[in-house]
A tleap script that builds the chain and sets N, CA, C and O, in Angstrom:
source leaprc.protein.ff14SB
mol = sequence {
  NMET GLU GLN THR THR TRP LEU LEU LYS THR
  ILE GLY LEU PHE MET ALA THR ALA LEU ALA
  GLU ILE THR GLY CYS PHE LEU PRO TYR LEU
  TRP LEU ARG LYS ASP GLY SER ILE TRP LEU
  LEU VAL PRO ALA ALA ALA SER LEU ALA LEU
  PHE VAL TRP LEU LEU THR LEU HIE PRO ALA
  ALA SER GLY ARG VAL TYR ALA ALA TYR GLY
  GLY ILE TYR VAL VAL THR ALA LEU VAL TRP
  LEU ARG LEU VAL ASP GLY VAL LYS LEU SER
  ALA LEU ASP TRP LEU GLY ALA SER ILE THR
  LEU LEU GLY MET VAL ILE ILE VAL LEU GLY
  TRP ARG PRO ALA ALA CTHR
}
set mol.1.N position { 216.322 60.277 96.460 }
set mol.1.CA position { 215.146 60.598 97.130 }
set mol.1.C position { 213.961 59.755 96.984 }
set mol.1.O position { 213.263 59.301 97.891 }
set mol.2.N position { 213.800 59.580 95.490 }
set mol.2.CA position { 212.556 58.668 95.143 }
set mol.2.C position { 212.826 57.348 95.621 }
set mol.2.O position { 211.810 56.692 95.851 }
set mol.3.N position { 213.860 56.811 95.821 }
set mol.3.CA position { 214.025 55.491 96.401 }
set mol.3.C position { 213.647 55.463 97.858 }
set mol.3.O position { 212.894 54.589 98.288 }
set mol.4.N position { 214.196 56.481 98.689 }
set mol.4.CA position { 213.852 56.677 100.056 }
set mol.4.C position { 212.279 56.800 100.271 }
set mol.4.O position { 211.692 56.227 101.189 }
set mol.5.N position { 211.648 57.632 99.300 }
set mol.5.CA position { 210.182 57.838 99.440 }
set mol.5.C position { 209.338 56.540 99.183 }
set mol.5.O position { 208.328 56.304 99.846 }
set mol.6.N position { 209.791 55.715 98.202 }
set mol.6.CA position { 209.280 54.506 97.796 }
set mol.6.C position { 209.424 53.452 99.146 }
set mol.6.O position { 208.460 52.792 99.534 }
set mol.7.N position { 210.555 53.403 99.694 }
set mol.7.CA position { 210.779 52.628 100.748 }
set mol.7.C position { 209.955 53.067 101.872 }
set mol.7.O position { 209.335 52.187 102.469 }
set mol.8.N position { 209.844 54.268 102.258 }
set mol.8.CA position { 208.975 54.604 103.328 }
set mol.8.C position { 207.479 54.365 103.163 }
set mol.8.O position { 206.779 53.965 104.093 }
set mol.9.N position { 207.005 54.635 101.904 }
set mol.9.CA position { 205.680 54.283 101.528 }
set mol.9.C position { 205.551 52.684 101.668 }
set mol.9.O position { 204.561 52.230 102.242 }
set mol.10.N position { 206.390 51.954 101.228 }
set mol.10.CA position { 206.415 50.425 101.305 }
set mol.10.C position { 206.207 49.981 102.873 }
set mol.10.O position { 205.351 49.171 103.229 }
set mol.11.N position { 207.007 50.556 103.635 }
set mol.11.CA position { 207.070 50.332 105.094 }
set mol.11.C position { 205.714 50.777 105.673 }
set mol.11.O position { 205.089 49.982 106.374 }
set mol.12.N position { 205.230 51.995 105.420 }
set mol.12.CA position { 203.782 52.378 105.878 }
set mol.12.C position { 202.742 51.418 105.433 }
set mol.12.O position { 201.814 51.110 106.180 }
set mol.13.N position { 202.859 50.985 104.356 }
set mol.13.CA position { 201.802 49.894 103.893 }
set mol.13.C position { 202.074 48.669 104.670 }
set mol.13.O position { 201.064 48.099 105.083 }
set mol.14.N position { 203.175 48.156 104.952 }
set mol.14.CA position { 203.389 47.040 105.691 }
set mol.14.C position { 202.912 47.385 107.220 }
set mol.14.O position { 202.338 46.495 107.847 }
set mol.15.N position { 203.117 48.537 107.772 }
set mol.15.CA position { 202.731 48.815 109.113 }
set mol.15.C position { 201.090 48.740 109.246 }
set mol.15.O position { 200.509 48.175 110.173 }
set mol.16.N position { 200.487 49.378 108.206 }
set mol.16.CA position { 198.902 49.346 108.187 }
set mol.16.C position { 198.599 47.937 108.022 }
set mol.16.O position { 197.604 47.566 108.645 }
set mol.17.N position { 199.257 46.992 107.285 }
set mol.17.CA position { 198.711 45.618 106.946 }
set mol.17.C position { 198.982 44.869 108.369 }
set mol.17.O position { 198.177 44.010 108.729 }
set mol.18.N position { 199.995 45.155 109.098 }
set mol.18.CA position { 200.277 44.418 110.392 }
set mol.18.C position { 199.327 44.879 111.356 }
set mol.18.O position { 198.809 44.044 112.097 }
set mol.19.N position { 198.985 46.236 111.467 }
set mol.19.CA position { 198.018 46.628 112.519 }
set mol.19.C position { 196.672 46.062 112.193 }
set mol.19.O position { 195.975 45.651 113.121 }
set mol.20.N position { 196.222 45.999 110.893 }
set mol.20.CA position { 194.927 45.256 110.598 }
set mol.20.C position { 194.904 43.823 111.066 }
set mol.20.O position { 193.918 43.397 111.667 }
set mol.21.N position { 195.906 43.095 110.827 }
set mol.21.CA position { 196.077 41.701 111.104 }
set mol.21.C position { 196.086 41.608 112.661 }
set mol.21.O position { 195.361 40.770 113.197 }
set mol.22.N position { 196.828 42.383 113.368 }
set mol.22.CA position { 196.825 42.112 114.819 }
set mol.22.C position { 195.558 42.434 115.310 }
set mol.22.O position { 195.050 41.675 116.135 }
set mol.23.N position { 194.903 43.538 114.901 }
set mol.23.CA position { 193.598 43.762 115.466 }
set mol.23.C position { 192.651 42.854 115.167 }
set mol.23.O position { 191.899 42.467 116.061 }
set mol.24.N position { 192.548 42.419 113.998 }
set mol.24.CA position { 191.671 41.235 113.533 }
set mol.24.C position { 191.852 39.988 114.402 }
set mol.24.O position { 190.889 39.235 114.549 }
set mol.25.N position { 193.006 39.727 114.977 }
set mol.25.CA position { 193.199 38.592 115.686 }
set mol.25.C position { 193.118 38.836 117.215 }
set mol.25.O position { 192.865 37.910 117.986 }
set mol.26.N position { 193.349 40.166 117.652 }
set mol.26.CA position { 193.247 40.550 119.182 }
set mol.26.C position { 191.737 40.482 119.533 }
set mol.26.O position { 191.359 39.940 120.571 }
set mol.27.N position { 190.928 41.016 118.689 }
set mol.27.CA position { 189.472 41.107 119.072 }
set mol.27.C position { 188.793 39.792 119.344 }
set mol.27.O position { 188.035 39.707 120.310 }
set mol.28.N position { 189.008 38.788 118.578 }
set mol.28.CA position { 188.480 37.416 119.061 }
set mol.28.C position { 189.148 36.936 120.291 }
set mol.28.O position { 188.531 36.282 121.132 }
set mol.29.N position { 190.288 37.220 120.401 }
set mol.29.CA position { 191.176 36.848 121.682 }
set mol.29.C position { 190.406 37.544 122.872 }
set mol.29.O position { 190.202 36.868 123.880 }
set mol.30.N position { 189.978 38.812 122.822 }
set mol.30.CA position { 189.288 39.490 123.863 }
set mol.30.C position { 187.958 38.813 124.099 }
set mol.30.O position { 187.477 38.749 125.230 }
set mol.31.N position { 187.314 38.265 122.947 }
set mol.31.CA position { 186.108 37.687 123.293 }
set mol.31.C position { 186.296 36.258 123.979 }
set mol.31.O position { 185.656 35.944 124.982 }
set mol.32.N position { 187.108 35.521 123.438 }
set mol.32.CA position { 187.418 34.092 123.986 }
set mol.32.C position { 188.058 33.907 125.250 }
set mol.32.O position { 187.817 32.949 125.985 }
set mol.33.N position { 188.934 34.885 125.527 }
set mol.33.CA position { 189.890 34.800 126.816 }
set mol.33.C position { 189.431 35.795 127.812 }
set mol.33.O position { 189.525 35.549 129.015 }
set mol.34.N position { 188.938 36.909 127.370 }
set mol.34.CA position { 188.687 38.096 128.318 }
set mol.34.C position { 187.182 38.378 128.536 }
set mol.34.O position { 186.804 39.500 128.874 }
set mol.35.N position { 186.394 37.430 128.355 }
set mol.35.CA position { 184.907 37.565 128.462 }
set mol.35.C position { 184.299 38.797 127.654 }
set mol.35.O position { 183.314 39.420 128.052 }
set mol.36.N position { 184.928 39.058 126.582 }
set mol.36.CA position { 184.326 40.180 125.708 }
set mol.36.C position { 183.120 39.850 125.067 }
set mol.36.O position { 182.724 38.686 125.140 }
set mol.37.N position { 182.433 40.748 124.410 }
set mol.37.CA position { 181.139 40.441 123.688 }
set mol.37.C position { 181.424 39.784 122.387 }
set mol.37.O position { 182.460 39.998 121.758 }
set mol.38.N position { 180.457 38.958 121.987 }
set mol.38.CA position { 180.589 38.258 120.769 }
set mol.38.C position { 180.642 39.137 119.608 }
set mol.38.O position { 181.165 38.817 118.540 }
set mol.39.N position { 180.036 40.347 119.872 }
set mol.39.CA position { 180.016 41.415 118.721 }
set mol.39.C position { 181.392 41.960 118.505 }
set mol.39.O position { 181.484 42.847 117.656 }
set mol.40.N position { 182.538 41.561 119.163 }
set mol.40.CA position { 183.911 41.887 118.738 }
set mol.40.C position { 184.255 41.106 117.527 }
set mol.40.O position { 185.249 41.398 116.862 }
set mol.41.N position { 183.428 40.071 117.200 }
set mol.41.CA position { 183.859 39.365 115.890 }
set mol.41.C position { 183.524 40.125 114.647 }
set mol.41.O position { 184.048 39.853 113.566 }
set mol.42.N position { 182.637 41.088 114.810 }
set mol.42.CA position { 182.259 41.843 113.597 }
set mol.42.C position { 183.423 42.765 113.235 }
set mol.42.O position { 183.891 42.657 112.102 }
set mol.43.N position { 183.957 43.696 114.116 }
set mol.43.CA position { 184.988 44.493 113.656 }
set mol.43.C position { 186.262 43.511 113.400 }
set mol.43.O position { 187.073 43.829 112.531 }
set mol.44.N position { 186.418 42.456 114.068 }
set mol.44.CA position { 187.540 41.451 113.881 }
set mol.44.C position { 187.417 40.982 112.419 }
set mol.44.O position { 188.473 40.849 111.801 }
set mol.45.N position { 186.282 40.721 111.806 }
set mol.45.CA position { 186.029 40.151 110.458 }
set mol.45.C position { 186.368 41.443 109.610 }
set mol.45.O position { 187.068 41.232 108.619 }
set mol.46.N position { 186.063 42.468 109.796 }
set mol.46.CA position { 186.352 43.559 109.014 }
set mol.46.C position { 187.902 43.919 108.984 }
set mol.46.O position { 188.516 44.172 107.947 }
set mol.47.N position { 188.435 43.907 110.223 }
set mol.47.CA position { 189.829 44.198 110.233 }
set mol.47.C position { 190.679 43.108 109.363 }
set mol.47.O position { 191.617 43.477 108.656 }
set mol.48.N position { 190.302 41.787 109.459 }
set mol.48.CA position { 190.766 40.771 108.718 }
set mol.48.C position { 190.718 40.849 107.140 }
set mol.48.O position { 191.606 40.454 106.385 }
set mol.49.N position { 189.548 41.417 106.788 }
set mol.49.CA position { 189.182 41.642 105.503 }
set mol.49.C position { 190.132 42.807 104.888 }
set mol.49.O position { 190.642 42.728 103.770 }
set mol.50.N position { 190.284 43.834 105.723 }
set mol.50.CA position { 191.150 44.944 105.474 }
set mol.50.C position { 192.524 44.541 105.201 }
set mol.50.O position { 193.213 44.947 104.265 }
set mol.51.N position { 192.905 43.588 106.229 }
set mol.51.CA position { 194.289 42.993 106.069 }
set mol.51.C position { 194.587 42.344 104.806 }
set mol.51.O position { 195.662 42.479 104.221 }
set mol.52.N position { 193.499 41.550 104.344 }
set mol.52.CA position { 193.837 40.620 103.154 }
set mol.52.C position { 193.838 41.665 101.839 }
set mol.52.O position { 194.570 41.460 100.871 }
set mol.53.N position { 192.924 42.812 101.925 }
set mol.53.CA position { 193.022 43.668 100.920 }
set mol.53.C position { 194.118 44.462 100.809 }
set mol.53.O position { 194.454 44.799 99.673 }
set mol.54.N position { 194.851 44.895 101.903 }
set mol.54.CA position { 196.202 45.539 101.999 }
set mol.54.C position { 197.179 44.795 101.339 }
set mol.54.O position { 197.977 45.325 100.567 }
set mol.55.N position { 197.169 43.425 101.627 }
set mol.55.CA position { 198.033 42.542 101.159 }
set mol.55.C position { 198.184 42.527 99.547 }
set mol.55.O position { 199.236 42.274 98.960 }
set mol.56.N position { 196.876 42.860 98.899 }
set mol.56.CA position { 197.039 42.867 97.446 }
set mol.56.C position { 197.710 44.179 96.999 }
set mol.56.O position { 198.076 44.240 95.825 }
set mol.57.N position { 197.889 45.131 97.728 }
set mol.57.CA position { 198.401 46.263 97.316 }
set mol.57.C position { 200.002 46.447 97.224 }
set mol.57.O position { 200.571 47.359 96.624 }
set mol.58.N position { 200.612 45.398 97.936 }
set mol.58.CA position { 202.037 45.394 97.954 }
set mol.58.C position { 202.632 45.043 96.507 }
set mol.58.O position { 202.121 44.241 95.727 }
set mol.59.N position { 203.709 45.726 96.303 }
set mol.59.CA position { 204.219 45.761 94.934 }
set mol.59.C position { 205.228 44.591 94.555 }
set mol.59.O position { 206.175 44.903 93.833 }
set mol.60.N position { 205.125 43.444 94.922 }
set mol.60.CA position { 205.860 42.374 94.611 }
set mol.60.C position { 205.135 40.963 94.763 }
set mol.60.O position { 204.001 40.903 95.239 }
set mol.61.N position { 205.754 39.949 94.386 }
set mol.61.CA position { 205.406 38.591 94.430 }
set mol.61.C position { 204.912 38.209 95.988 }
set mol.61.O position { 205.578 38.544 96.968 }
set mol.62.N position { 203.843 37.575 96.068 }
set mol.62.CA position { 203.224 37.189 97.368 }
set mol.62.C position { 204.418 36.677 98.311 }
set mol.62.O position { 204.645 37.315 99.339 }
set mol.63.N position { 205.116 35.655 98.028 }
set mol.63.CA position { 206.161 35.149 98.764 }
set mol.63.C position { 207.125 36.169 99.345 }
set mol.63.O position { 207.522 36.126 100.510 }
set mol.64.N position { 207.482 37.107 98.439 }
set mol.64.CA position { 208.572 38.138 98.882 }
set mol.64.C position { 207.737 39.093 99.930 }
set mol.64.O position { 208.235 39.567 100.952 }
set mol.65.N position { 206.463 39.280 99.524 }
set mol.65.CA position { 205.679 40.309 100.409 }
set mol.65.C position { 205.585 39.721 101.807 }
set mol.65.O position { 205.691 40.426 102.810 }
set mol.66.N position { 205.383 38.404 101.845 }
set mol.66.CA position { 205.166 37.772 103.264 }
set mol.66.C position { 206.483 37.840 103.938 }
set mol.66.O position { 206.552 38.209 105.110 }
set mol.67.N position { 207.516 37.506 103.266 }
set mol.67.CA position { 208.818 37.390 103.958 }
set mol.67.C position { 209.229 38.829 104.433 }
set mol.67.O position { 209.702 38.994 105.557 }
set mol.68.N position { 209.056 39.778 103.633 }
set mol.68.CA position { 209.464 41.228 104.105 }
set mol.68.C position { 208.416 41.632 105.312 }
set mol.68.O position { 208.772 42.174 106.359 }
set mol.69.N position { 207.229 41.317 105.022 }
set mol.69.CA position { 206.101 41.727 105.880 }
set mol.69.C position { 206.255 41.306 107.351 }
set mol.69.O position { 205.738 41.929 108.278 }
set mol.70.N position { 207.120 40.031 107.514 }
set mol.70.CA position { 207.217 39.472 108.757 }
set mol.70.C position { 208.095 40.301 109.605 }
set mol.70.O position { 207.982 40.188 110.825 }
set mol.71.N position { 209.065 41.225 109.042 }
set mol.71.CA position { 209.823 42.043 109.882 }
set mol.71.C position { 209.019 43.124 110.475 }
set mol.71.O position { 209.211 43.495 111.633 }
set mol.72.N position { 208.157 43.617 109.736 }
set mol.72.CA position { 207.146 44.700 110.222 }
set mol.72.C position { 206.209 44.093 111.374 }
set mol.72.O position { 206.038 44.624 112.471 }
set mol.73.N position { 205.668 42.967 110.967 }
set mol.73.CA position { 204.828 42.188 111.911 }
set mol.73.C position { 205.401 41.982 113.221 }
set mol.73.O position { 204.679 42.182 114.198 }
set mol.74.N position { 206.742 41.565 113.399 }
set mol.74.CA position { 207.449 41.514 114.612 }
set mol.74.C position { 207.514 42.690 115.437 }
set mol.74.O position { 207.246 42.689 116.639 }
set mol.75.N position { 207.949 43.901 114.634 }
set mol.75.CA position { 207.984 45.123 115.284 }
set mol.75.C position { 206.606 45.648 115.787 }
set mol.75.O position { 206.435 46.170 116.888 }
set mol.76.N position { 205.718 45.460 114.914 }
set mol.76.CA position { 204.342 45.892 115.287 }
set mol.76.C position { 203.788 45.228 116.481 }
set mol.76.O position { 203.165 45.871 117.326 }
set mol.77.N position { 204.000 43.940 116.575 }
set mol.77.CA position { 203.638 42.957 117.624 }
set mol.77.C position { 204.344 43.482 118.896 }
set mol.77.O position { 203.679 43.574 119.928 }
set mol.78.N position { 205.511 43.796 118.889 }
set mol.78.CA position { 206.236 44.320 120.151 }
set mol.78.C position { 205.684 45.599 120.490 }
set mol.78.O position { 205.499 45.820 121.687 }
set mol.79.N position { 205.398 46.453 119.675 }
set mol.79.CA position { 204.732 47.823 119.988 }
set mol.79.C position { 203.417 47.487 120.602 }
set mol.79.O position { 203.074 48.028 121.653 }
set mol.80.N position { 202.704 46.660 120.021 }
set mol.80.CA position { 201.417 46.364 120.637 }
set mol.80.C position { 201.533 45.764 122.043 }
set mol.80.O position { 200.699 46.039 122.906 }
set mol.81.N position { 202.621 44.905 122.285 }
set mol.81.CA position { 202.897 44.219 123.597 }
set mol.81.C position { 203.180 45.416 124.615 }
set mol.81.O position { 202.751 45.325 125.766 }
set mol.82.N position { 203.853 46.461 124.227 }
set mol.82.CA position { 204.114 47.604 125.308 }
set mol.82.C position { 202.956 48.423 125.321 }
set mol.82.O position { 202.564 48.750 126.441 }
set mol.83.N position { 202.249 48.875 124.237 }
set mol.83.CA position { 201.213 49.949 124.333 }
set mol.83.C position { 199.834 49.235 124.836 }
set mol.83.O position { 199.163 49.882 125.640 }
set mol.84.N position { 199.416 48.111 124.478 }
set mol.84.CA position { 198.199 47.536 124.628 }
set mol.84.C position { 198.254 46.566 125.922 }
set mol.84.O position { 197.341 46.585 126.748 }
set mol.85.N position { 199.417 45.690 126.055 }
set mol.85.CA position { 199.485 44.739 127.098 }
set mol.85.C position { 200.270 45.374 128.190 }
set mol.85.O position { 200.251 44.807 129.282 }
set mol.86.N position { 200.978 46.501 128.051 }
set mol.86.CA position { 201.671 47.166 129.122 }
set mol.86.C position { 202.952 46.393 129.622 }
set mol.86.O position { 203.406 46.631 130.742 }
set mol.87.N position { 203.479 45.547 128.854 }
set mol.87.CA position { 204.666 44.953 128.971 }
set mol.87.C position { 206.064 45.727 128.628 }
set mol.87.O position { 206.254 46.184 127.501 }
set mol.88.N position { 206.850 45.823 129.478 }
set mol.88.CA position { 207.995 46.685 129.159 }
set mol.88.C position { 208.960 45.709 128.274 }
set mol.88.O position { 209.147 44.524 128.548 }
set mol.89.N position { 209.542 46.396 127.171 }
set mol.89.CA position { 210.350 45.626 126.298 }
set mol.89.C position { 211.771 45.567 126.838 }
set mol.89.O position { 212.219 46.507 127.496 }
set mol.90.N position { 212.460 44.522 126.581 }
set mol.90.CA position { 213.789 44.239 127.093 }
set mol.90.C position { 214.773 44.558 125.948 }
set mol.90.O position { 214.420 44.645 124.772 }
set mol.91.N position { 215.979 44.717 126.370 }
set mol.91.CA position { 217.103 45.084 125.272 }
set mol.91.C position { 216.966 44.014 124.258 }
set mol.91.O position { 216.985 44.356 123.075 }
set mol.92.N position { 216.838 42.830 124.545 }
set mol.92.CA position { 216.864 41.674 123.586 }
set mol.92.C position { 215.522 41.681 122.619 }
set mol.92.O position { 215.524 41.133 121.517 }
set mol.93.N position { 214.447 42.327 123.134 }
set mol.93.CA position { 213.372 42.436 122.118 }
set mol.93.C position { 213.790 43.597 121.227 }
set mol.93.O position { 213.483 43.476 120.041 }
set mol.94.N position { 214.447 44.717 121.597 }
set mol.94.CA position { 214.835 45.670 120.702 }
set mol.94.C position { 215.826 45.137 119.739 }
set mol.94.O position { 215.790 45.456 118.550 }
set mol.95.N position { 216.735 44.309 120.246 }
set mol.95.CA position { 218.039 43.762 119.327 }
set mol.95.C position { 217.182 42.834 118.278 }
set mol.95.O position { 217.378 42.985 117.072 }
set mol.96.N position { 216.329 41.973 118.704 }
set mol.96.CA position { 215.693 41.090 117.775 }
set mol.96.C position { 214.731 41.953 116.793 }
set mol.96.O position { 214.679 41.604 115.614 }
set mol.97.N position { 214.097 42.877 117.156 }
set mol.97.CA position { 213.261 43.819 116.274 }
set mol.97.C position { 214.258 44.336 115.275 }
set mol.97.O position { 214.041 44.220 114.069 }
set mol.98.N position { 215.387 44.924 115.762 }
set mol.98.CA position { 216.261 45.535 114.854 }
set mol.98.C position { 216.861 44.607 113.780 }
set mol.98.O position { 217.013 44.974 112.615 }
set mol.99.N position { 217.187 43.404 114.231 }
set mol.99.CA position { 217.737 42.437 113.247 }
set mol.99.C position { 216.603 41.993 112.285 }
set mol.99.O position { 216.914 41.872 111.100 }
set mol.100.N position { 215.508 41.773 112.603 }
set mol.100.CA position { 214.379 41.474 111.883 }
set mol.100.C position { 214.073 42.526 110.826 }
set mol.100.O position { 213.830 42.192 109.666 }
set mol.101.N position { 214.085 43.867 111.247 }
set mol.101.CA position { 214.030 45.002 110.389 }
set mol.101.C position { 214.889 45.008 109.351 }
set mol.101.O position { 214.516 45.232 108.199 }
set mol.102.N position { 216.277 44.728 109.725 }
set mol.102.CA position { 217.431 44.692 108.801 }
set mol.102.C position { 217.190 43.671 107.598 }
set mol.102.O position { 217.379 43.937 106.411 }
set mol.103.N position { 216.774 42.545 108.075 }
set mol.103.CA position { 216.318 41.560 107.100 }
set mol.103.C position { 215.208 41.888 106.077 }
set mol.103.O position { 215.236 41.560 104.891 }
set mol.104.N position { 214.185 42.608 106.721 }
set mol.104.CA position { 213.161 43.084 105.953 }
set mol.104.C position { 213.650 44.056 104.876 }
set mol.104.O position { 213.368 43.909 103.687 }
set mol.105.N position { 214.427 45.094 105.373 }
set mol.105.CA position { 214.908 46.035 104.434 }
set mol.105.C position { 215.655 45.432 103.337 }
set mol.105.O position { 215.455 45.807 102.182 }
set mol.106.N position { 216.618 44.396 103.658 }
set mol.106.CA position { 217.400 43.837 102.545 }
set mol.106.C position { 216.451 43.088 101.484 }
set mol.106.O position { 216.736 43.098 100.286 }
set mol.107.N position { 215.386 42.483 101.949 }
set mol.107.CA position { 214.519 41.764 101.056 }
set mol.107.C position { 213.774 42.754 100.249 }
set mol.107.O position { 213.608 42.537 99.048 }
set mol.108.N position { 213.273 43.910 100.853 }
set mol.108.CA position { 212.582 44.975 100.060 }
set mol.108.C position { 213.462 45.610 99.078 }
set mol.108.O position { 212.959 45.957 98.010 }
set mol.109.N position { 214.711 45.810 99.293 }
set mol.109.CA position { 215.624 46.559 98.484 }
set mol.109.C position { 215.823 45.678 97.278 }
set mol.109.O position { 216.131 46.191 96.203 }
set mol.110.N position { 215.662 44.373 97.403 }
set mol.110.CA position { 215.808 43.394 96.320 }
set mol.110.C position { 214.691 43.469 95.213 }
set mol.110.O position { 214.812 42.931 94.112 }
set mol.111.N position { 213.673 44.137 95.585 }
set mol.111.CA position { 212.385 44.324 94.609 }
set mol.111.C position { 211.971 45.790 94.479 }
set mol.111.O position { 210.838 46.113 94.123 }
set mol.112.N position { 212.907 46.637 94.774 }
set mol.112.CA position { 212.423 48.257 94.723 }
set mol.112.C position { 212.467 48.463 93.217 }
set mol.112.O position { 213.131 47.756 92.459 }
set mol.113.N position { 211.777 49.395 92.878 }
set mol.113.CA position { 211.719 49.897 91.430 }
set mol.113.C position { 213.095 50.514 90.936 }
set mol.113.O position { 213.750 51.197 91.723 }
set mol.114.N position { 213.499 50.305 89.774 }
set mol.114.CA position { 214.728 50.769 89.245 }
set mol.114.C position { 214.731 52.259 89.416 }
set mol.114.O position { 213.689 52.907 89.313 }
set mol.115.N position { 215.985 52.851 89.697 }
set mol.115.CA position { 216.187 54.236 89.711 }
set mol.115.C position { 215.979 54.823 88.433 }
set mol.115.O position { 216.299 54.096 87.494 }
set mol.116.N position { 215.490 56.040 88.122 }
set mol.116.CA position { 215.147 56.709 86.903 }
set mol.116.C position { 216.280 57.892 86.661 }
set mol.116.O position { 216.211 58.619 85.670 }
savepdb mol mol.pdb
quit
C-alpha cells in the first residue's frame, strides 16, 4: 500500500508540474495570438516560476524526472486540448496517451523507494 501511495503522490506532483508549465505557456500564447492583454505575462511568469519550483520537489535525478514527467505532460496537454480548446480526442489520442503513461510508470517504478 505504501508503494501505491508513493506512486499516486508522485503522479499528482507531475500533474501539478504539468499544469503550471502549460498555463505558463498558454497565457503568453493568448497575448501573442489571441489579442490578450500584455498583463497576461505576469501570471505566466508566476506560473513558470511555480513550474520550476515544482521540478525541484521531484524525488529523483533531473534526467529521470524529465523523462517520466513527459508522460504526464502528454496526458495533461491532451486534457487541456479537450477542456480548453474544445477539441474532441480521438481513439489514437487515447492510445498514445496510454502508451506514454505506461512508459512513465515503468520509469518511475525504477526509482521508487525500497519497500520496508
